[in-house]
C-alpha positions as CSV (number, residue, x, y, z in Angstrom):
1,X,-32.5,-23.9,-9.4
2,X,-28.6,-23.8,-9.9
3,X,-27.9,-23.2,-6.2
4,X,-28.7,-26.5,-5.6
5,X,-26.0,-28.3,-7.4
6,X,-23.3,-29.1,-5.8
7,X,-19.3,-27.7,-6.3
8,X,-18.1,-31.0,-7.9
9,X,-20.9,-30.9,-10.6
10,X,-20.7,-27.1,-11.7
11,X,-16.8,-27.5,-11.8
12,X,-17.3,-30.8,-13.8
13,X,-19.8,-29.2,-16.2
14,X,-17.3,-26.2,-16.7
15,X,-14.3,-28.9,-17.7
16,X,-11.9,-28.4,-15.0
17,X,-9.7,-31.2,-14.2
18,X,-9.5,-33.6,-11.1
19,X,-6.0,-32.0,-11.2
20,X,-6.7,-28.4,-11.8
21,X,-9.0,-28.8,-8.8
22,X,-6.8,-30.4,-6.6
23,X,-4.4,-27.5,-7.4
24,X,-7.6,-25.2,-6.4
25,X,-7.8,-27.0,-3.1
26,X,-4.2,-26.7,-2.4
27,X,-4.6,-23.3,-3.3
28,X,-7.4,-22.6,-0.7
29,X,-5.8,-24.7,1.7
30,X,-2.6,-22.8,1.8
31,X,-4.4,-19.6,2.0
32,X,-6.5,-20.5,4.9
33,X,-3.4,-21.5,6.7
34,X,-3.9,-25.4,6.9
35,X,-1.1,-27.9,6.4
36,X,-0.7,-30.0,3.4
37,X,-2.4,-33.2,4.9
38,X,-5.6,-31.4,5.0
39,X,-6.0,-30.9,0.8
40,X,-7.3,-34.2,0.5
41,X,-10.1,-33.0,3.5
42,X,-10.7,-29.8,1.7
43,X,-11.1,-31.2,-1.8
44,X,-13.7,-33.5,0.1
45,X,-15.8,-31.1,1.4
46,X,-15.8,-28.6,-1.2
47,X,-16.5,-31.2,-3.9
48,X,-19.9,-32.3,-1.9
49,X,-20.7,-28.4,-0.5
50,X,-23.9,-27.0,-2.5
51,X,-23.4,-23.5,-4.3
52,X,-24.6,-20.8,-1.8
53,X,-26.5,-18.1,-3.1
54,X,-24.9,-14.6,-2.3
55,X,-26.4,-11.1,-2.6
56,X,-24.2,-8.4,-3.2
57,X,-25.3,-5.1,-2.6
58,X,-23.2,-2.0,-3.1
59,X,-24.0,1.1,-1.2
60,X,-21.8,4.3,-1.0
61,X,-18.8,3.1,-2.5
62,X,-16.6,3.8,-5.7
63,X,-17.1,0.1,-7.5
64,X,-13.2,-0.3,-6.5
65,X,-14.2,-3.4,-4.6
66,X,-15.6,-5.5,-7.6
67,X,-12.6,-3.8,-9.6
68,X,-10.3,-5.0,-7.7
69,X,-12.0,-8.7,-8.2
70,X,-12.7,-8.7,-11.6
71,X,-8.8,-7.9,-12.2
72,X,-8.2,-11.7,-11.4
73,X,-6.2,-13.9,-14.6
74,X,-8.3,-17.0,-15.0
75,X,-7.7,-20.1,-14.5
76,X,-7.3,-19.0,-10.7
77,X,-8.9,-19.2,-7.0
78,X,-11.0,-16.4,-8.1
79,X,-12.5,-17.8,-11.3
80,X,-12.9,-21.3,-9.9
81,X,-14.6,-19.4,-6.8
82,X,-16.8,-17.8,-9.0
83,X,-17.8,-20.6,-10.5
84,X,-18.9,-22.4,-7.5
85,X,-21.2,-19.9,-6.1
86,X,-24.4,-18.9,-7.6
87,X,-23.8,-15.1,-7.7
88,X,-27.9,-14.2,-7.6
89,X,-27.5,-9.9,-7.1
90,X,-24.6,-7.3,-7.9
91,X,-26.0,-4.6,-10.2
92,X,-22.7,-4.1,-11.6
93,X,-21.4,-7.6,-12.6
94,X,-25.2,-9.0,-13.4
95,X,-26.9,-8.8,-17.4
96,X,-30.2,-8.1,-15.8
97,X,-30.7,-4.6,-15.3
98,X,-34.0,-2.5,-13.6
99,X,-37.1,-3.8,-11.8
100,X,-35.6,-7.7,-13.4
101,X,-32.9,-7.2,-11.5
102,X,-34.4,-6.6,-7.8
103,X,-36.6,-9.5,-9.2
104,X,-34.0,-11.8,-9.5
105,X,-32.5,-10.2,-5.9
106,X,-35.9,-10.9,-4.0
107,X,-36.8,-14.2,-5.8
108,X,-33.2,-15.6,-4.7
109,X,-33.5,-14.2,-1.2
110,X,-37.0,-15.8,-1.0
111,X,-35.7,-19.2,-2.2
112,X,-32.8,-19.7,0.4
113,X,-33.8,-17.3,3.2
114,X,-31.6,-18.6,5.9
115,X,-29.0,-19.7,4.3
116,X,-27.5,-17.2,1.5
117,X,-24.6,-15.1,1.7
118,X,-24.6,-11.2,1.5
119,X,-21.9,-9.5,0.3
120,X,-22.0,-5.6,1.2
121,X,-19.3,-2.9,-0.5
122,X,-20.0,0.6,0.7
123,X,-20.8,2.4,3.6
124,X,-24.3,3.2,5.1
125,X,-25.6,6.8,5.2
126,X,-27.9,7.0,8.3
127,X,-30.4,9.2,9.9
128,X,-31.6,12.3,8.3
129,X,-29.4,11.3,5.0
130,X,-30.4,8.0,4.8
131,X,-32.3,8.7,1.7
132,X,-29.1,10.5,0.3
133,X,-28.4,6.2,-0.9
134,X,-30.6,4.5,-2.8
135,X,-30.8,2.4,-5.4
136,X,-34.5,1.9,-7.0
137,X,-36.4,4.0,-4.5
138,X,-35.5,2.2,-1.7
139,X,-32.9,3.6,0.3
140,X,-29.7,1.6,1.3
141,X,-30.4,1.2,5.0
142,X,-33.7,-0.6,4.5
143,X,-32.1,-2.7,2.0
144,X,-29.3,-3.9,4.0
145,X,-31.5,-4.7,7.0
146,X,-34.4,-6.3,4.9
147,X,-31.0,-8.5,3.5
148,X,-29.6,-9.3,6.1
149,X,-32.8,-11.0,7.7
150,X,-32.1,-14.0,5.6
151,X,-28.6,-14.0,5.0
152,X,-26.9,-16.6,7.4
153,X,-23.6,-14.6,7.4
154,X,-22.6,-10.9,5.7
155,X,-19.3,-10.0,4.5
156,X,-18.4,-6.5,4.4
157,X,-16.4,-5.8,1.6
158,X,-14.0,-3.4,1.6
159,X,-12.8,-0.8,4.1
160,X,-16.6,1.7,3.6
161,X,-18.4,-1.6,4.4
162,X,-16.5,-2.8,7.4
163,X,-15.5,0.8,9.3
164,X,-17.3,3.3,7.2
165,X,-14.3,4.3,5.2
166,X,-13.8,7.6,3.3
167,X,-17.3,8.6,3.4
168,X,-17.0,8.3,7.0
169,X,-14.0,10.4,7.2
170,X,-14.3,14.0,8.9
171,X,-17.3,15.7,8.9
172,X,-19.4,12.6,7.7
173,X,-21.6,14.6,5.5
174,X,-23.9,11.7,5.1
175,X,-23.3,10.0,8.7
176,X,-22.0,6.8,6.9
177,X,-21.2,3.5,8.8
178,X,-20.2,0.2,8.3
179,X,-22.4,-2.7,8.3
180,X,-21.5,-4.0,11.7
181,X,-22.5,-0.1,13.2
182,X,-26.1,-1.3,12.0
183,X,-26.4,-5.5,12.5
184,X,-26.1,-6.6,15.6
185,X,-27.4,-10.2,15.5
186,X,-25.6,-11.9,12.1
187,X,-22.1,-13.2,11.6
188,X,-20.2,-10.7,10.3
189,X,-16.8,-10.6,8.4
190,X,-15.1,-7.6,7.7
191,X,-12.8,-7.9,4.9
192,X,-11.3,-4.6,4.9
193,X,-8.6,-3.2,2.4
194,X,-9.1,0.0,-0.1
195,X,-9.9,-1.7,-2.0
196,X,-9.0,-5.7,-0.4
197,X,-6.9,-8.1,-2.1
198,X,-9.4,-10.1,-4.2
199,X,-7.9,-13.8,-3.1
200,X,-8.8,-12.6,0.5
201,X,-12.4,-12.0,-0.6
202,X,-12.4,-15.3,-2.4
203,X,-10.5,-16.9,0.2
204,X,-13.1,-16.1,3.2
205,X,-15.6,-17.3,0.6
206,X,-13.6,-20.6,0.0
207,X,-13.6,-21.2,4.1
208,X,-17.2,-20.9,3.8
209,X,-17.6,-23.4,1.2
210,X,-15.4,-26.0,2.9
211,X,-16.6,-25.8,6.3
212,X,-19.7,-24.0,6.2
213,X,-18.8,-21.7,9.2
214,X,-16.8,-18.0,9.1
215,X,-13.0,-18.4,9.8
216,X,-11.3,-17.1,13.5
217,X,-11.5,-13.3,13.4
218,X,-9.5,-10.3,15.4
219,X,-11.0,-7.9,17.3
220,X,-11.8,-5.8,14.3
221,X,-13.6,-8.5,12.9
222,X,-11.0,-9.5,10.0
223,X,-9.9,-12.7,9.2
224,X,-6.9,-13.7,11.2
225,X,-6.0,-16.1,8.1
226,X,-5.0,-12.4,6.3
227,X,-5.2,-10.1,8.7
228,X,-3.2,-11.3,11.7
229,X,0.4,-9.8,11.0
230,X,1.2,-6.2,9.9
231,X,2.7,-5.5,6.8
232,X,5.9,-4.3,8.1
233,X,6.7,-7.5,10.0
234,X,6.5,-9.5,6.4
235,X,7.7,-6.5,4.2
236,X,11.0,-7.5,2.2
237,X,12.3,-3.8,3.2
238,X,12.5,-4.6,7.0
239,X,16.4,-5.0,7.1
240,X,16.7,-1.9,5.9
241,X,14.4,-0.5,9.0
242,X,16.5,-2.7,11.4
243,X,19.5,-1.2,10.3
244,X,18.3,2.2,10.4
245,X,18.6,3.0,6.7
246,X,15.5,5.3,5.4
247,X,14.9,6.8,2.1
248,X,14.2,10.6,3.0
249,X,12.5,11.5,-0.4
250,X,10.7,9.5,-3.2
251,X,13.7,9.9,-5.6
252,X,16.8,10.0,-3.6
253,X,19.3,7.3,-3.3
254,X,18.4,5.5,-0.3
255,X,14.7,5.5,-2.5
256,X,16.5,3.8,-5.5
257,X,18.1,1.4,-3.3
258,X,14.8,-0.1,-1.6
259,X,15.5,1.6,2.1
260,X,13.0,1.7,4.3
261,X,10.1,4.1,3.6
262,X,9.0,5.4,7.6
263,X,10.3,8.1,7.4
264,X,7.7,9.0,4.2
265,X,5.2,8.5,6.2
266,X,4.7,4.1,5.6
267,X,1.8,3.3,8.0
268,X,3.4,-0.7,7.9
269,X,3.9,-1.2,11.5
270,X,0.4,-0.4,12.5
271,X,-1.5,-2.0,9.7
272,X,-2.5,-5.8,9.5
273,X,-3.2,-7.2,5.8
274,X,-2.1,-9.9,3.6
275,X,-0.4,-6.8,0.9
276,X,3.2,-8.3,1.5
277,X,2.9,-12.0,0.4
278,X,-0.2,-12.2,-1.7
279,X,0.3,-9.0,-3.5
280,X,-1.5,-7.6,-6.4
281,X,-2.0,-7.9,-10.1
282,X,-1.8,-12.2,-9.8
283,X,1.2,-11.5,-7.6
284,X,3.2,-9.0,-9.5
285,X,3.5,-6.2,-7.0
286,X,2.4,-4.0,-4.1
287,X,2.3,-0.3,-3.1
288,X,5.6,-0.7,-0.9
289,X,7.5,-2.9,-3.7
290,X,6.3,0.0,-6.4
291,X,8.2,2.7,-4.1
292,X,5.2,4.1,-2.3
293,X,4.3,3.5,1.8
294,X,1.4,1.9,3.2
295,X,-1.6,3.9,3.4
296,X,-2.9,1.5,6.4
297,X,-6.3,1.4,4.4
298,X,-7.4,-1.6,5.8
299,X,-7.4,-0.1,9.3
300,X,-10.5,1.8,10.5
301,X,-10.6,5.4,10.3
302,X,-7.5,5.1,8.3
303,X,-8.5,8.4,6.4
304,X,-8.6,10.9,9.6
305,X,-5.4,9.7,11.1
306,X,-2.9,12.8,9.6
307,X,-1.2,12.7,6.9
308,X,-0.5,10.2,5.0
309,X,3.5,11.3,4.1
310,X,3.9,11.9,8.0
311,X,6.0,9.6,10.1
312,X,4.0,7.3,12.5
313,X,4.8,8.4,16.3
314,X,2.9,7.5,19.3
315,X,1.6,11.3,19.6
316,X,0.7,11.2,15.6
317,X,-1.3,7.8,16.1
318,X,-3.2,8.6,19.2
319,X,-4.6,6.0,20.8
320,X,-3.8,3.2,18.4
321,X,-3.3,1.0,21.4
322,X,-0.2,-0.4,22.1
323,X,1.2,-1.7,18.6
324,X,1.2,2.6,17.5
325,X,3.2,3.3,20.3
326,X,5.3,0.3,20.2
327,X,5.9,0.6,16.5
328,X,7.1,4.5,17.2
329,X,9.4,3.2,19.8
330,X,11.2,0.7,17.2
331,X,11.3,3.5,14.6
332,X,12.9,5.8,17.3
333,X,15.3,3.1,17.5
334,X,15.7,2.7,14.1
335,X,16.2,6.7,13.6
336,X,18.9,6.4,16.3
337,X,20.9,3.4,14.8
338,X,21.1,5.2,11.4
339,X,22.3,8.7,13.7
340,X,25.2,6.8,15.1
341,X,25.9,5.4,11.9
342,X,26.3,8.5,10.7
343,X,27.9,10.2,13.1
344,X,30.6,6.9,13.3
345,X,31.3,7.9,9.4
346,X,32.1,10.7,9.9
347,X,34.5,10.9,13.2
348,X,36.1,8.2,10.4
349,X,36.4,10.6,8.2
350,X,37.7,13.2,10.6
351,X,40.6,10.9,12.0
352,X,41.6,9.9,8.2
353,X,42.1,13.7,7.2
354,X,44.0,14.2,10.9
C-alpha cells in the first residue's frame, strides 16, 4: 500500500528534483532549529523514511485548523510534507464520504496498528454531553479512545484539541476537554493556536518523519522549537514598548506610527508562539503587524482571561505564574517611562514660554 513507500520514492514519483528536495530539507532543519550542518543528515533520514499513515479526526471544531493548513502555497514545506505522508482519513479533505470513509479509516488503523499518527482538532464533550458530538453514530469520545489505542503518537492540532479552547470556555455547556485530559498513555504533542500556523503543524510532522520521535516539548506539551519564546520578545514593536511609546486607540497617531499595542490589550508578553517569525499567509503578515494586539490564542483558557482589549496586569492575569507578573511589571516600567517623557516635554515647554 502507499504507506510502504519511502518519502524519497514519493517525491521522485512527483517530479521533485534533488535541488528542490535539499531546499525542503534545509527549510525543515531551520524550522526544527537545527544547524546547517544537519541538513545532509535530515535529507538522508527523510529520503529513507517510510510514509507514515495519518488519521485526522475532527471533533468540536470550526474547521479553522484545516482551513489554515490548506492556505499554504505550493511548492512549500506543507505541500511536500503532505506528499510524503499517507493521509488516510480526514472527512473534510478526503474524496470518500459516509461508510466508505469510515471503512478507509478502520482499514488504515488495522494495517498500521501501533505505527500511525493520530491528528485531532476540536475539543471532546464528556460525561452526560458525550452524545452531543458524534460522527456516523459514534461519539467523539469513543472515537478518540478507539483511534488512540493503536496510535504511535497523537498531535492535538489547535487550542481546542490541546486545551479545550472555545468550546470549553465558561460555562462550558458540553463539559468539553482537550485530548490530554482523556488520553494518558500515549505521547501527545500540543500544536496550539486558534488556528495554529501551518508550518508549525507540518514542522512537527517533519520532525517525526526525520527522527521517528516527538520533538522536545514545553510544560504545556508544545514543541519548544515553535513555542519556546513569547510573542513579545520577538515582536518588531518591542523597541516602542521599551521607550514607553504606546498606541492609545486603534486609529490614533501612535497606532499609525506602529507603537506598542500593550495598552490596547496585546497579550504578547504572556503568549508563546512563532507568529512573529513564521507569520501567516506564506509569511506575509501576522495580527500585530496588521495593527491588532495578540489575543493569546495559543495559551490555555485564553477565552476566559478577561477582555481581549484590557491591558495585562498581575491582577488581570491572576495565576498565570511568574511570567504574567513580570510582564505586568515590565509594562508598568514602560508606562512610567512614557509618563516621565511627557513630564519632561511639558516642563521644557513651560520653561520655553517663560
